[in-house]
NUBAGU-988845 format. One record per residue (C-alpha): residue number from 1; residue in three letters; x, y, z. Coordinates in Angstrom, 3 decimals. Each point is the difference from the previous one (the first is absolute). Layout:
R  seq  type         x         y         z
R  NUM   ALA         X         Y         Z
...
END
This chain:
R  seq  type         x         y         z
R    1   MET     3.487   -15.035    13.630
R    2   ARG     2.278     2.532     0.910
R    3   ASP    -0.016     1.767    -3.503
R    4   LEU    -4.113     0.280     0.798
R    5   ILE     0.484     2.184     3.265
R    6   PRO     0.171     3.609    -1.302
R    7   TYR    -2.882    -0.978    -2.248
R    8   LEU    -1.804    -1.446     3.252
R    9   LYS     0.541     3.454     2.032
R   10   LEU    -2.132     1.987    -2.073
R   11   TYR    -2.827    -2.405     0.920
R   12   LYS    -0.519     2.039     3.172
R   13   LYS    -1.883     3.466    -1.705
R   14   HIS    -2.386    -3.204    -1.418
R   15   TRP    -0.239    -1.713     3.331
R   16   PHE    -3.598     0.990     0.172
R   17   GLY    -1.091    -1.128    -3.697
R   18   LEU     2.298    -3.135    -0.594
R   19   SER    -1.214    -1.359     4.175
R   20   LEU    -4.069     0.803    -1.376
R   21   GLY     0.684    -1.501    -3.131
R   22   MET     1.294    -3.479     1.577
R   23   LEU    -3.008     0.754     2.287
R   24   LEU    -2.730    -0.275    -2.549
R   25   ALA     2.147    -2.802    -1.750
R   26   PHE    -0.286    -2.156     3.433
R   27   LEU    -3.667     0.969     0.439
R   28   THR    -0.476    -0.968    -3.897
R   29   LEU     1.827    -3.390     0.684
R   30   PHE    -2.079    -0.555     3.049
R   31   ALA    -3.579     0.527    -1.567
R   32   SER     1.263    -2.272    -3.222
R   33   ILE     1.269    -2.959     2.343
R   34   GLY    -3.246     1.181     2.446
R   35   LEU    -2.276    -0.988    -3.580
R   36   LEU     1.418    -3.032    -0.923
R   37   THR     0.098    -1.100     3.413
R   38   LEU    -3.435     0.981     1.331
R   39   SER    -1.336    -1.205    -3.667
R   40   GLY     1.349    -3.511     0.199
R   41   TRP    -1.179    -0.253     3.599
R   42   PHE    -3.852     1.684    -0.698
R   43   LEU    -0.653    -2.486    -2.579
R   44   SER     1.053    -3.422     1.896
R   45   ALA    -2.104     1.202     2.815
R   46   ALA    -2.451     1.189    -2.311
R   47   ALA     0.055    -3.094    -2.100
R   48   ILE    -0.369    -2.353     3.237
R   49   ALA    -2.618     2.190     1.483
R   50   GLY    -2.002    -0.481    -2.838
R   51   LEU     0.256    -3.735     0.789
R   52   THR    -1.330     0.242     2.981
R   53   ILE    -2.535     1.155     2.700
R   54   ALA     2.263     2.935     0.693
R   55   ARG    -0.785     1.558    -3.433
R   56   GLU    -2.550     2.097     2.373
R   57   THR     2.042     1.622     2.174
R   58   PHE     3.095     0.449    -1.695
R   59   ASN     1.131     3.546    -0.481
R   60   TYR     0.251     0.932    -3.670
R   61   MET     0.263     3.742     0.019
R   62   LEU     2.835     0.330     2.386
R   63   PRO     2.621    -2.164    -2.100
R   64   GLY    -1.608     1.753    -3.302
R   65   ALA     0.435     3.837     1.406
R   66   PHE     3.587    -0.890     1.185
R   67   VAL     0.885    -1.571    -3.869
R   68   ARG    -1.782     3.039    -1.866
R   69   GLY     2.130     2.037     2.775
R   70   PHE     3.446    -1.707    -0.677
R   71   ALA    -1.029     0.260    -3.836
R   72   MET    -0.411     3.560    -0.117
R   73   GLY     2.856     0.338     2.807
R   74   ARG     2.394    -1.696    -2.668
R   75   THR    -1.030     2.082    -2.996
R   76   ALA     0.107     3.210     1.426
R   77   GLY     3.348    -0.988     2.258
R   78   ARG     2.065    -0.618    -3.210
R   79   TRP    -1.325     3.157    -1.939
R   80   GLY     0.899     1.950     3.265
R   81   GLU     3.168    -1.665     0.455
R   82   ARG     1.109     0.619    -3.647
R   83   VAL    -0.510     3.114     0.323
R   84   VAL     1.424     0.765     3.095
R   85   SER     3.037    -1.822    -0.195
R   86   HIS     0.568     1.020    -3.770
R   87   ASN    -0.349     3.400     0.874
R   88   ALA     2.651    -0.612     2.838
R   89   THR     2.441    -1.464    -2.269
R   90   PHE    -0.179     2.733    -3.243
R   91   LYS     0.563     2.412     2.876
R   92   LEU     3.080    -1.709     1.307
R   93   LEU     1.278    -0.297    -3.355
R   94   THR    -0.085     3.425    -0.525
R   95   ASP     1.819     1.109     2.949
R   96   LEU     2.700    -2.931    -1.338
R   97   ARG     0.242     1.380    -3.448
R   98   ILE     0.359     3.765     2.163
R   99   PHE     2.048    -1.634     2.316
R  100   PHE     2.257    -1.626    -2.848
R  101   PHE     0.335     3.201    -2.379
R  102   SER     1.440     2.151     3.723
R  103   LYS     2.474    -2.346     0.089
R  104   LEU     0.471    -0.256    -3.381
R  105   ALA     0.668     3.718    -0.415
R  106   PRO     2.935     0.736     1.520
R  107   LEU     1.699    -2.713    -2.355
R  108   ILE    -0.195     1.572    -3.494
R  109   PRO     2.582    -0.223    -1.100
R  110   GLY     2.431    -1.260     2.311
R  111   ARG    -1.337    -3.349     1.052
R  112   VAL    -2.195    -0.740    -2.600
R  113   SER     1.725     1.098    -3.034
R  114   ASN     0.600    -3.700    -1.534
R  115   LEU    -3.703    -1.389     0.544
R  116   ARG    -2.427     0.842    -3.303
R  117   ASP    -2.849     1.968     0.202
R  118   ALA    -1.902    -3.050    -1.023
R  119   ASP     1.586    -1.987     3.234
R  120   LEU    -1.006     3.135     2.308
R  121   LEU    -3.390     0.510    -1.583
R  122   ASN    -0.335    -4.095     0.823
R  123   ARG     1.450     0.534     3.479
R  124   LEU    -2.748     3.027     0.301
R  125   VAL    -3.391    -2.293    -1.102
R  126   ALA     0.347    -3.087    -0.146
R  127   ASP     2.517    -1.136     3.029
R  128   ILE    -1.859     2.047     2.252
R  129   GLY    -3.447    -1.460    -1.553
R  130   ALA     1.382    -2.987     0.906
R  131   MET     0.252     0.847     3.643
R  132   ASP    -4.054     0.012     0.441
R  133   HIS     0.691    -3.962     0.033
R  134   VAL     1.409     0.084     3.460
R  135   TYR    -3.510     1.564     1.603
R  136   LEU    -2.677    -1.186    -2.378
R  137   ARG     2.155    -3.855    -0.874
R  138   LEU     1.707    -0.592     3.401
R  139   ILE    -0.592     2.379     2.850
R  140   SER    -3.860    -0.278    -0.283
R  141   PRO    -0.822    -3.327    -0.897
R  142   MET     2.305    -1.439     2.826
R  143   ILE    -1.102     1.987     2.630
R  144   VAL    -3.782    -0.875    -0.949
R  145   GLY     1.201    -3.628    -0.590
R  146   THR     1.093    -0.115     3.491
R  147   LEU    -2.616     2.073     1.448
R  148   GLY    -2.138    -2.665    -2.186
R  149   ILE     1.312    -2.771     1.254
R  150   LEU    -0.277     0.822     3.991
R  151   GLY    -3.951     0.722    -0.805
R  152   LEU    -0.671    -2.960    -1.549
R  153   THR     2.194    -2.426     2.448
R  154   ALA    -2.104     1.967     2.782
R  155   LEU    -3.323    -0.613    -1.487
R  156   LEU     0.150    -3.027    -0.992
R  157   CYS     1.926    -1.153     3.616
R  158   TRP    -3.703     1.335     1.346
R  159   PHE    -1.057    -3.072    -1.050
R  160   ASP     3.119    -2.858    -0.320
R  161   GLN     2.952     1.454     1.402
R  162   ASP     1.742    -2.914    -1.734
R  163   LEU    -1.512     0.577    -3.309
R  164   GLY     0.921     4.102     0.317
R  165   LEU     3.692    -0.743     1.356
R  166   THR     0.246    -2.500    -3.187
R  167   LEU    -1.044     2.133    -2.326
R  168   GLY     1.313     2.707     1.489
R  169   ALA     3.785    -1.444    -0.161
R  170   ILE    -0.375    -1.039    -3.561
R  171   LEU    -0.974     3.267    -1.202
R  172   LEU     2.955     1.483     2.225
R  173   VAL     2.326    -2.198    -1.980
R  174   LEU    -1.375     1.021    -3.037
R  175   LEU     0.629     3.355     0.869
R  176   ILE     3.632     0.115     1.199
R  177   SER     1.253    -2.567    -3.151
R  178   TRP    -1.612     1.159    -3.193
R  179   PRO     1.065     2.821     0.002
R  180   VAL     3.938    -0.917     0.474
R  181   LEU    -1.145    -2.682    -2.331
R  182   PHE    -0.991     2.074    -2.749
R  183   TYR     3.027     2.869     0.998
R  184   LYS     2.479    -2.628    -0.843
R  185   LEU    -1.236    -0.792    -2.910
R  186   GLY    -1.163     3.384    -1.297
R  187   LYS     2.964     1.871     1.263
R  188   ARG     2.568     0.160    -3.298
R  189   ASN    -2.955     0.080    -2.339
R  190   GLY    -1.188     3.049     2.067
R  191   GLY     3.296     1.527    -0.694
R  192   GLU     0.410    -0.378    -3.547
R  193   LEU    -3.485     1.297    -0.579
R  194   THR     0.788     3.363     1.663
R  195   GLN     3.786     0.134    -2.117
R  196   ASN    -1.970    -1.047    -3.042
R  197   LYS    -2.814     2.810     0.179
R  198   ALA     2.706     2.019     0.264
R  199   ASP     2.137    -0.810    -2.695
R  200   LEU    -3.137    -0.250    -2.227
R  201   ARG    -0.897     3.892     1.069
R  202   ILE     3.503     0.956    -0.793
R  203   ALA    -0.165    -1.749    -3.705
R  204   THR    -2.863     1.795    -0.685
R  205   LEU     0.740     3.042     1.119
R  206   ASP     3.532    -0.107    -1.595
R  207   TRP    -2.163    -1.372    -3.556
R  208   LEU    -2.471     3.003     0.675
R  209   GLN     2.842     2.495     0.201
R  210   GLY     1.919    -0.214    -2.624
R  211   TYR    -1.854    -1.941    -2.387
R  212   SER     1.262     2.634    -2.659
R  213   GLU     3.616    -0.751     0.699
R  214   LEU    -1.054    -3.356    -0.297
R  215   THR    -1.326    -0.185    -3.388
R  216   LEU     1.942     1.759    -1.534
R  217   PHE     3.137    -1.908     1.433
R  218   GLY    -1.793    -2.947    -0.845
R  219   ALA     0.195    -1.036     3.547
R  220   GLU    -4.168    -0.284     0.784
R  221   GLU    -0.621    -3.703    -0.342
R  222   ARG     3.320    -0.846     2.250
R  223   TYR    -1.591     2.137     2.722
R  224   ARG    -3.424    -0.823    -0.799
R  225   ASN     1.080    -3.373     0.288
R  226   ALA     1.340     0.592     3.564
R  227   ILE    -3.399     1.123     0.815
R  228   SER    -1.675    -3.429    -0.949
R  229   SER     2.524    -1.788     2.098
R  230   ALA    -0.863     2.150     3.007
R  231   GLN    -3.634    -0.681    -0.583
R  232   GLU     0.927    -3.748    -0.275
R  233   ARG     2.215     0.112     3.206
R  234   LEU    -2.875     1.523     2.087
R  235   LEU    -3.082    -1.943    -1.363
R  236   LYS     1.995    -2.792     0.789
R  237   ASN     0.045     0.898     3.659
R  238   GLN    -3.318     0.753    -0.146
R  239   MET    -0.947    -3.076    -1.139
R  240   PHE     1.696    -1.689     2.624
R  241   ASN    -1.807     1.916     2.717
R  242   ALA    -3.294    -0.674    -1.686
R  243   HIS     0.996    -3.816     0.054
R  244   PHE     0.659    -0.140     4.112
R  245   ALA    -2.590     2.532     0.617
R  246   GLY    -2.500    -2.687    -0.890
R  247   LEU     2.085    -3.138     0.860
R  248   ALA     0.296     1.977     3.615
R  249   GLN    -4.262    -0.109    -0.131
R  250   ALA     0.048    -2.873    -1.232
R  251   LEU     1.988    -1.560     3.025
R  252   LEU    -1.355     2.047     2.576
R  253   LEU    -4.015    -1.518    -1.297
R  254   LEU     1.371    -3.848     0.100
R  255   ALA     1.404     0.926     3.531
R  256   ASN    -3.553     1.348     0.924
R  257   GLY    -1.346    -2.938    -1.599
R  258   TRP     1.849    -2.750     1.929
R  259   THR    -0.451     2.556     3.619
R  260   LEU    -3.759    -0.106    -1.094
R  261   VAL     0.328    -4.422    -0.065
R  262   LEU     2.027     0.359     2.915
R  263   MET    -2.776     1.904     1.725
R  264   LEU    -2.703    -1.664    -1.325
R  265   TRP     1.121    -3.155     1.690
R  266   LEU     0.714     1.213     3.498
R  267   ALA    -3.164     1.625     0.067
R  268   ALA    -2.116    -2.767    -1.474
R  269   ASP    -0.078    -1.452     3.785
R  270   GLY    -1.862     3.328     1.013
R  271   VAL     0.868     3.950     1.184
R  272   GLY     0.817     0.213     3.600
R  273   SER    -0.721    -3.792     0.747
R  274   ASN    -3.360     0.138    -1.373
R  275   MET    -1.667    -2.170    -2.296
R  276   PRO     0.811     0.353    -3.717
R  277   ASP    -2.716     3.745    -0.174
R  278   PRO     0.200     2.910    -2.839
R  279   MET     2.825     1.136     2.275
R  280   ILE     2.789    -2.176    -2.395
R  281   ALA    -1.451     2.453    -2.425
R  282   LEU     0.833     2.735     1.145
R  283   VAL     3.820    -0.994     0.640
R  284   ILE     0.059    -1.446    -3.635
R  285   PHE    -1.177     3.586    -1.486
R  286   ALA     2.535     1.761     2.185
R  287   THR     2.634    -2.224    -1.217
R  288   MET    -1.256     0.566    -3.843
R  289   ALA    -0.094     3.968     0.982
R  290   SER     3.134    -0.161     1.466
R  291   VAL     1.987     0.151    -3.202
R  292   GLU    -1.044     3.296    -0.831
R  293   MET     2.233     1.364     2.907
R  294   LEU     2.945    -1.803    -1.846
R  295   MET    -0.731     0.492    -3.469
R  296   PRO     1.255     4.234    -0.014
R  297   ILE     2.984    -1.883     1.656
R  298   ALA     0.821    -2.774    -2.298
R  299   GLY     1.740     2.231    -2.659
R  300   ALA     0.680     2.522     1.684
R  301   PHE     3.171    -0.458     1.116
R  302   GLN     1.779    -0.964    -3.318
R  303   HIS     0.099     3.979    -0.572
R  304   LEU     1.642     0.228     2.629
R  305   GLY     3.381    -0.151    -1.800
R  306   GLN    -1.344     2.317    -3.228
R  307   THR    -0.543     2.019     3.318
R  308   LEU     3.115     0.426     1.745
R  309   THR     1.984    -0.120    -3.724
R  310   SER    -2.060     3.474    -0.124
R  311   ALA     0.898     1.163     3.538
R  312   ARG     3.304    -0.110    -0.669
R  313   ARG     0.592     1.712    -3.160
R  314   LEU    -2.168     2.498     1.685
R  315   ASN     2.536     0.284     2.951
R  316   GLU     2.912     0.623    -2.287
R  317   ILE    -1.603     2.991    -0.340
R  318   ILE    -1.532     0.896     3.383
R  319   LEU     2.893    -1.423     1.883
R  320   SER     2.786     1.984    -1.863
R  321   GLU     1.530     2.746     1.887
R  322   PRO    -0.255     3.444    -2.836
R  323   ASP     3.714     1.387    -0.799
R  324   VAL    -1.221     3.381     0.371
R  325   THR    -1.883     0.908     2.809
R  326   PHE    -1.418     3.634     1.233
R  327   PRO     0.051     1.326     3.402
R  328   GLN    -3.691     1.391     1.011
R  329   GLU     1.450     3.331     1.073
R  330   LYS    -0.216     2.912    -2.291
R  331   ALA     4.025     1.519    -0.488
R  332   ALA     0.520     3.388     0.640
R  333   HIS     1.813     1.904    -3.353
R  334   ASN     1.693     3.822    -0.631
R  335   GLY    -2.697    -0.004    -3.032
R  336   GLU     2.667     0.650    -2.073
R  337   PHE    -0.345    -3.321    -2.300
R  338   SER     3.491    -0.666    -1.070
R  339   ILE     1.462    -3.680    -0.649
R  340   GLU     3.176    -1.005     1.206
R  341   TYR     1.189    -3.294    -0.936
R  342   SER     3.293    -0.747     2.112
R  343   ASN     2.604    -3.104    -0.895
R  344   VAL    -3.307    -1.980    -1.332
R  345   SER     0.965    -3.530    -0.793
R  346   PHE    -2.778    -2.385    -1.348
R  347   HIS    -0.975    -3.413    -1.253
R  348   TYR    -2.789    -1.610    -1.106
R  349   PRO    -1.239    -2.752     2.369
R  350   ASP     0.221    -3.117    -2.036
R  351   GLY     3.356     1.487    -1.565
R  352   ASP     3.856     0.621     1.240
R  353   THR     1.285     2.371    -2.208
R  354   ASP    -0.607     4.272     1.084
R  355   VAL    -2.590     1.270    -1.828
R  356   LEU     1.529     3.404     1.739
R  357   LYS     3.215     0.057     1.064
R  358   LYS     1.319     2.589     2.621
R  359   VAL    -2.825     2.680    -1.529
R  360   SER     0.375     3.749     1.726
R  361   LEU    -1.890     2.530    -1.634
R  362   ASN    -1.800     3.330     2.100
R  363   ILE    -3.432     1.725    -1.806
R  364   PRO    -0.928     2.709     1.331
R  365   ALA    -3.494     1.196     0.409
R  366   LYS    -1.560     1.509    -2.499
R  367   HIS     2.787    -1.240    -2.577
R  368   ARG    -0.387    -2.150    -3.085
R  369   ILE     2.474    -2.194    -1.196
R  370   ALA    -0.071    -2.607    -3.090
R  371   ILE     1.674    -3.166     0.903
R  372   VAL     1.263    -1.462    -3.270
R  373   GLY     1.681    -3.379    -1.056
R  374   GLN    -0.384    -2.951    -2.276
R  375   THR    -3.187    -2.868     0.870
R  376   GLY     1.218    -1.688     3.134
R  377   SER     2.170     1.861     1.412
R  378   GLY    -2.028     0.614     3.155
R  379   LYS    -1.558     3.077    -0.575
R  380   SER    -3.798    -1.160     0.900
R  381   THR     1.432    -2.020     2.901
R  382   LEU     0.826     3.577     1.567
R  383   LEU    -3.862     1.047     0.095
R  384   GLN    -0.681    -3.096     1.204
R  385   LEU     1.843    -0.306     2.653
R  386   LEU    -1.338     3.811     0.702
R  387   ASN    -3.523    -1.131     0.028
R  388   ARG     1.256    -3.034     2.298
R  389   TYR    -1.017    -2.570    -2.265
R  390   TRP     3.443    -1.686     1.839
R  391   ASN     2.241     0.759     2.378
R  392   VAL     3.307     0.892    -0.696
R  393   GLN     3.389    -2.475     1.590
R  394   GLN     2.425     2.755     0.644
R  395   GLY    -0.503     3.905     0.217
R  396   GLU    -2.815     2.162     0.843
R  397   ILE    -2.448     1.766    -2.273
R  398   LYS    -1.811     3.360     1.216
R  399   LEU    -3.145     1.835    -0.602
R  400   ALA    -0.468     3.799     1.120
R  401   GLY     2.581    -0.955     2.441
R  402   GLN    -1.406    -2.928     1.988
R  403   PRO     1.031    -3.516    -1.000
R  404   ILE    -2.493    -1.586    -2.521
R  405   GLN    -0.361    -3.012     2.850
R  406   ALA    -1.848     2.512     2.294
R  407   TRP    -2.516     0.712    -2.459
R  408   ASN    -3.179    -1.804     0.792
R  409   GLU    -1.748    -1.132    -3.295
R  410   SER    -3.009     2.600    -0.628
R  411   GLN     2.410     2.888     1.000
R  412   LEU     2.840    -1.311    -2.503
R  413   ARG    -2.657    -0.403    -3.080
R  414   GLN    -1.714     3.413     0.690
R  415   ALA     3.602     1.549    -0.972
R  416   ILE     0.712    -1.565    -2.720
R  417   SER    -1.511    -0.352    -3.634
R  418   VAL     1.128    -2.666    -2.278
R  419   VAL    -0.500    -0.777    -3.759
R  420   SER     1.762    -3.069    -0.402
R  421   GLN     1.220    -1.986    -2.942
R  422   ARG    -3.134    -2.652    -0.038
R  423   VAL    -3.516     2.709     0.703
R  424   ASP    -2.854    -2.773     1.178
R  425   ILE    -3.336     1.138    -1.491
R  426   LEU    -2.555    -1.740     2.820
R  427   ASN    -3.623    -1.307    -1.281
R  428   GLY    -2.276     2.351     0.318
R  429   SER    -0.836     3.560    -1.351
R  430   LEU     2.163     3.066    -1.243
R  431   ARG    -1.082     1.519     3.290
R  432   ASP     0.659    -2.908     2.083
R  433   ASN     3.823     0.043    -1.053
R  434   LEU     0.862     3.522     0.341
R  435   LEU    -1.759     0.079     3.814
R  436   MET     2.044    -2.490     1.195
R  437   ALA     2.751     2.881    -0.064
R  438   ARG    -2.303     2.757     1.700
R  439   PRO    -3.087    -1.463     1.522
R  440   ASP    -1.899     3.401     0.551
R  441   ALA     0.909     1.563    -4.044
R  442   GLU    -3.357     1.252    -1.629
R  443   ASP    -0.665    -1.284    -3.759
R  444   CYS     0.708     3.813    -1.666
R  445   VAL     4.000    -0.324     1.833
R  446   LEU     0.058    -3.858    -1.293
R  447   ASN    -1.153     1.210    -3.324
R  448   ASP     2.583     3.166     0.058
R  449   THR     3.254    -2.401     0.904
R  450   LEU    -0.885    -2.184    -2.810
R  451   GLU    -0.045     2.821    -2.735
R  452   LYS     3.337     1.170     1.912
R  453   VAL     1.950    -3.438    -0.673
R  454   GLY    -1.534    -0.433    -3.797
R  455   LEU    -3.055    -2.216     0.900
R  456   ALA    -2.889     2.201    -0.901
R  457   LYS    -1.697    -3.166    -2.576
R  458   LEU    -0.619    -1.990     2.879
R  459   LEU    -2.290     2.180     1.129
R  460   GLU    -1.997    -0.651    -3.235
R  461   ASP    -3.169    -1.793    -0.101
R  462   GLN    -0.892    -1.194     3.718
R  463   GLY     2.997     2.416     2.182
R  464   LEU     1.435    -0.792     2.779
R  465   ASN    -2.584    -3.295     0.190
R  466   THR     2.306    -1.260    -2.951
R  467   TRP     0.684    -3.851     1.106
R  468   LEU     3.426    -0.784     0.218
R  469   GLY     1.875    -3.283     0.117
R  470   ASP    -1.331    -3.505    -0.983
R  471   GLY    -3.205     0.551    -1.846
R  472   GLY     0.884     3.469    -0.006
R  473   ARG     1.288     2.396    -2.582
R  474   GLN     3.398    -0.997    -0.640
R  475   LEU     3.361     2.197     0.364
R  476   SER     3.044     0.295    -1.154
R  477   GLY     3.228     0.070     1.626
R  478   GLY     0.710     3.669    -0.435
R  479   GLU    -4.224     0.545     1.360
R  480   LYS     0.613    -2.063     3.053
R  481   ARG     3.394     2.287     0.422
R  482   ARG    -2.009     3.142    -0.319
R  483   ILE    -2.505    -1.856     2.700
R  484   GLY     3.003    -0.492     2.229
R  485   ILE     0.918     3.748    -0.399
R  486   ALA    -3.466     1.526     0.551
R  487   ARG     0.323    -1.824     3.121
R  488   ALA     2.901     1.224     1.253
R  489   MET    -1.443     3.383    -1.088
R  490   LEU    -3.503    -0.653     2.478
R  491   HIS     2.320    -1.346     2.632
R  492   ASN     2.223     3.293     0.209
R  493   ALA     2.699    -0.779     2.492
R  494   PRO     2.917     1.032     0.671
R  495   VAL     2.465    -2.269    -1.332
R  496   LEU    -0.643    -1.126    -3.608
R  497   LEU     1.774    -2.936    -1.362
R  498   LEU    -0.522    -0.534    -3.621
R  499   ASP     1.644    -3.459    -1.364
R  500   GLU     0.003    -0.034    -3.925
R  501   PRO    -3.159     2.208    -0.031
R  502   THR     0.066     1.005    -4.313
R  503   GLU     0.826    -3.477    -0.688
R  504   GLY    -1.956    -1.233    -2.881
R  505   LEU    -1.049     3.559    -0.550
R  506   ASP     0.272     1.351    -3.636
R  507   LYS     2.385     3.344    -0.328
R  508   GLN    -3.572     2.763     0.409
R  509   THR    -1.379    -1.700     2.805
R  510   GLU     3.468     0.109     1.563
R  511   GLN     0.629     3.346     0.159
R  512   GLN    -3.513     0.547     0.868
R  513   ILE     0.856    -1.448     3.719
R  514   MET     3.299     0.911     0.092
R  515   LYS    -1.806     3.240    -0.166
R  516   LEU    -2.710    -1.297     2.264
R  517   PHE     3.350    -0.626     2.564
R  518   GLU     1.258     3.512     0.195
R  519   THR    -3.298     1.699     0.469
R  520   HIS    -1.721    -2.690     2.468
R  521   PHE     2.829    -1.615     1.420
R  522   VAL     1.425     3.619     1.475
R  523   ASP     1.411     0.019     3.731
R  524   LYS    -0.193    -3.811     0.289
R  525   THR     3.256    -2.069     0.413
R  526   VAL    -0.410    -2.021    -3.287
R  527   VAL     2.157    -3.444    -0.739
R  528   PHE    -0.263     0.004    -3.249
R  529   ILE     1.808    -3.911    -1.885
R  530   THR     0.323     0.235    -3.676
R  531   HIS     1.853    -2.078    -2.348
R  532   ARG    -0.259     2.867    -2.595
R  533   LEU     2.211     3.100    -0.181
R  534   VAL    -3.082     2.517    -0.952
R  535   ASP    -0.775     3.456     1.547
R  536   LEU     2.652    -0.832     3.008
R  537   ASP     1.342     3.166    -0.399
R  538   LYS    -2.607     1.235     2.323
R  539   MET     0.491    -1.811     3.160
R  540   ASP     1.646     1.098     2.869
R  541   SER     2.541    -2.688    -0.442
R  542   ILE     0.442    -3.816    -1.776
R  543   CYS     1.732    -2.920     2.011
R  544   LEU     1.171    -2.255    -2.597
R  545   ILE     0.290    -3.889     1.431
R  546   GLU     1.350    -3.332    -1.527
R  547   GLN     0.480    -3.217     1.668
R  548   GLY    -0.808     1.517     2.931
R  549   GLU     1.798     3.128     1.202
R  550   ILE    -0.009     3.287    -1.083
R  551   VAL     2.733     0.858    -2.721
R  552   GLU    -1.331     3.759    -0.655
R  553   HIS    -2.380     2.478     2.181
R  554   GLY    -0.098     3.797    -0.848
R  555   SER    -2.000     2.138    -2.283
R  556   HIS    -0.654    -0.441    -3.419
R  557   GLN     2.000     2.585    -1.086
R  558   GLU     3.013    -0.820     2.229
R  559   LEU     0.003    -4.143    -0.846
R  560   LEU     0.377     1.229    -4.045
R  561   GLN     2.918     2.145     0.790
R  562   GLU     1.686    -2.501     1.748
R  563   LYS    -0.132    -2.213    -2.946
R  564   GLY    -0.477    -3.394     1.967
R  565   ARG    -2.435    -2.673    -0.415
R  566   TYR    -3.152     2.073    -0.066
R  567   TYR     1.311     2.337    -2.508
R  568   GLU     1.113    -3.584    -2.342
R  569   LEU    -3.805    -1.250     0.277
R  570   ASN    -1.380     3.602    -0.735
R  571   GLN     2.366    -0.360    -3.354
R  572   THR    -1.464    -3.050    -1.074
R  573   LEU    -3.610     1.538    -0.161
END
């Protein structure tokens, strides 16, 4: 149960709505028991009165009014309880998702790099959704059931203490034993159900995202069979839950029936040392009504195993410490956005081999440097470390004369524009995909930026309202890359990091983009990563890196004159 503690703390914010929901549930239960109990006594008393002279003095109006009042109260209470409790629960789930996302975001990409997108989605949707069981199926029924048992016991003790305590003891034993019994029976299946639900989502998303490749390589049927297999396991878990829910309710009805027989036998000689009278019916109908208190509890705790498994999966994210933390205060820097790598060594968390080996590189402010090298040589890692995706294991990185650990996150993001190898297109309009870089930009500025990067054709038809992403206009790899460049232009930060910005572009567009860099990105500190040795003579310096080490560093002409490794690569073009 300790796995639920981080989530129970969030209940404090919604204590009023949750408490009001439980109060309305108790009042509804009180009205239901009162309706059946009073009706049983009223019918019996009226029948007996009709056979005697008491029919002339029997008060039919007052009990009848209470019966109508209980009936209306039960209906209104049930509606009000559903509205209040579900409203509070939905707000609670909203806060849980925000809380979970706030814990998840700092872990990207370090701690969650090995988790699948579908698995994260399942935790954010299904596992958090399972948390509503804690209130709706566990806390609320147990509290309302306990209060109901105490109230019913007190009512019967008013008329006959022995009968009241007997019924109360039986109901209390059922209240305690039933949840424990069915939690034990459903614990394993609940954990399997949660995991199989996640496996089904992962298998389905893999099949959807890779359908084209799977079809081309003849592997589509195998992945489809994996979905069917995961679905069958999930259906078995759900069938098991359904069977045990039915068994729990059947056994509860059986227990209520035997309790009814016992109470009838004990009350047969009269209630409260009186002769047999309609009060016997009151006791019997109260016993029949008591099953309504326990029915929500009958199958509730079989879902506890599922809820605890979901909580553990969420806790793997929530209780994790991020690899990278940012200070709250802004760094005081000199305003000259130089970049300095000092004896930097780094290896990824899941590996032991250094990707960078004692790299030292000084990039002056407003300097344009091209970092070249073969794929896997560590070029992109240099940029990722500057963006603080990870922290270095050895050495130090400075920006504008201050260690990057001293920069808070918003300050660092404002200082750097990045065009990465993978440009993500959001599900939204073309305008939305650009405004993320500059929220206050007007449409004329967005149009002009798109024209500069060669995407004027996207402005045809619906213009900036063109829908991109899933269900929208599909973009080629080159178009996505130019969207990334347009974002960098709009962001207009003093430091520009370009990771293969012309990859996937044709020669004409590549020349257009390179000319754009010369004009728009002047007076900026530019780090240009590429493995294509094109137009590098326009860079202030070139750094050749291989196997995580700097091999050569100098201007284009200097490196050619040295006739070293850079010269050899140029000769192969």
